[in-house]
N, C-alpha and C positions, 0 to 999 in steps of 0.2 A: 126477192131475187137472191139466190144462193151464190155466195162468192165463188167465182170461177177460178180454179187453180191454173196458173200459167203453165203452158206446155214446157217441159224440160227434157231435153234429149241427151245432152252431154253430162255424163256422170259427175264430172268435176264441178259443174256449175252449181249444183245444189248441195254439194258436200262441204260443210263448214269445217274449219280446223278443229282439232281436238280440244281446244280451249285451254291448253296448258300455257301458263305465262312464261315458262322457261323452255322455249322451243330449242331442241338440239341444234348444234351448228351444222350447216350444210353449205355447199358451194353456191355462192350467190345470195346468201341469206339477207345481207344488207341491202342489196339492189332490189330483191323481191319485196322486202318489207317497205322500202321506199316507194316502190311502184304501187303497192296496196294503198299506202297513205295518200299518194298523189291522186289515184283514181277516186278514192273516197272523197277527196277534197274538190272534185270537179263540180262546177255548177250546171254543166250541161254536156251531153255527149250523144253519139249515135253508135250503137253496137249492132253488128250484123253477124249472125251465125249461119254458116254454110255447112251442109253435109257434103264433105269432100268426095264421097263415093258417088252420089247421085248428081252433084253439082248444084243442088237446089238450096236456095235460101229458106231456112226453116224457122228462124226467129229474127225479129228485128225490133229495135226500140229506139226511139228518140226521146230524150227527157231533158227537162229544164226545171231547176229548183226556183220557185217563186217564193222567195223568203225561205221558210222552213219546209214548205209543201212541194212535193214533186208533181209536176205536170208531165204528161207523157202520152205517146202514141205507140202502141205495141201491136205486133202481128206474130202469130205462131201457127205452124201447120202440123197436123197429126192425122194420120189415117184418112187422108182425102178431104179433110175439113180444114178451114182456115178461120182462126179466131182473131178478131180485132178488138182492141180495147183503148179507149181514149179518156183521159181525165184532165180537165182544165183547172182543177182545184175547187170547183163548185159543182160540177156535174160529171157523172160517170156514164159513158156511152159504150155499148158493147154489142157485138153481133158475131154469130158463127155461120159461115157459108159452107155449103149451099143450103143448109137446113132452114135458116131463117131469112125472111124476106124484107125485114126492116130492123132498124137499130132499136135497142132497148135502152132505157134511161133510168138513172137514179140520182136525185138531187142531193146535195150535201145536207146532212141531217136526217135523211129519210132512211127507211129500212133498205138495206142492200148497198148503201153507199160505203165506199172505203177508198183510201188512198195511201200513198207512201210519203215519208218525210225523212228529214235528215236524222231523226231519232229512230224511225222504223223504216229501214231501207229496203227497197227492191233489191234483189240479189245482183242485178246488172249494175247497180249504182254503189255496190258495197265491195271494195277491194279485198277485204278479208275473205269473203265468200267466193269471189270470182277467181282469185289467184291462190288456189289451195295448193299446199305442198305437204307431203307426208314424209318428213325427214328420215325417220328410222327405217323406212322401206326403200329408200333410194339406193339403187345398186350401182348407178354410174351417173355422172353429171359432166356435161361438156359446155364450156363457155367459148363463144365465137365473138370476137370484137371486130366491129367495122371501122373503116378509116374515118367515118364521120362521128365517131364516139358512141355509136349504137352498140348494143349488146344482145346476144341471143343465148339463152340458157335452155339446154335440153336435158330433161331429167328422165332417166330410165328407172323403172321401179321393179322390185322383187314382188311378184304377184302374191306369193305366199305370205310375205310380210305385210302386205296391205290388209290382210284379214285381221290384223291386230287393231285396226282402226274401226271404231264403231260405225263410221259412215259406210263402210263396205259390208256390214253385216246383212245377210239376206240377199246379196248380189249373186249373180251367176258365177260360173267358173271362169275367172279372168286369167288368161295365159300371158298377155303382153299389155303393158300399160305405160305410156310415155306422155310427157307434157313438154311443150316447147313455148317459151315466152320471148317475144321480141320487144326490147326496150329501146326507146329513142335516146338521143344524146342527153336529154333532160331527165331521163329516168322513167318517163311514162311508158306504160305497156300499150302498144299500138296494135298488137296481134298476138294471139296464142292458139295453139293447136293441141288437141287431145286425140291420140291414136290408141286404140286398145282392141284386144280380141277377147270376146266373152262368149262362152258356150260355142266355140269354133266359128263365130261370126265376127268379121272385121268391121270396126267402126272408126270413123275419122271425122272430126269436126273442128272448124276454125272460126274464131270470133275476131272480127276486125273492129277496132275502136277508132272512131274518127270524129271530126267536128267538135273536139274537146274544147269546152268553153266558147264555142263559136255559134251556138244556137240562140236566137233571140226570141222566138215564139214557137209554140207547138200547135200545129194545125191538125185537125182530124182528117185522116185519109179518106178520100172519096172512093168507094168501092162499087163495083157493078153488082146490082142485086138481081 
């Protein structure tokens, strides 16, 4: 079985930081870096990505670390197809609907089996990948503070300056690019939204983060075949 690549819709989800150890200062840097660390430290969580234009949930994952190994149930949609993947730490189950009529399996140690761990993280369990910021391209930053101690950071980017980042090489013509992060009073990111215009098409995606450290077991989703 060839490893199936997870569907990725929102540009920022799959764009890592540039790897520089001395990140330039920007508004909210301390809070964003704390949110990254807190998210990476989670033992379990549920993340739901919604296409704000269509209103459709296009990615969802529940995960729980069993020691160092990540167990998870994932769903992703693309081009009229829905992909499901379940890993309990000893077996990998996967199916693509409507093309396939039964689940495929790969046992731990067999050809085709893979998983994620605290050392080799899925991007949804990695705060550094999930909460990407491109400091030298920020054109404006707005902080809104709630009475409950929550904070919302909105970053507007200079599209031309984003081209200086390797992650944006080969992308289409980006005219508008904004990121909004919602942090709770403890510093955890509970929601973030990416809005952008590329090649004259508008895109908007939101990721909700819930059930942080509240999941006790990962079950395989039953799907209609």
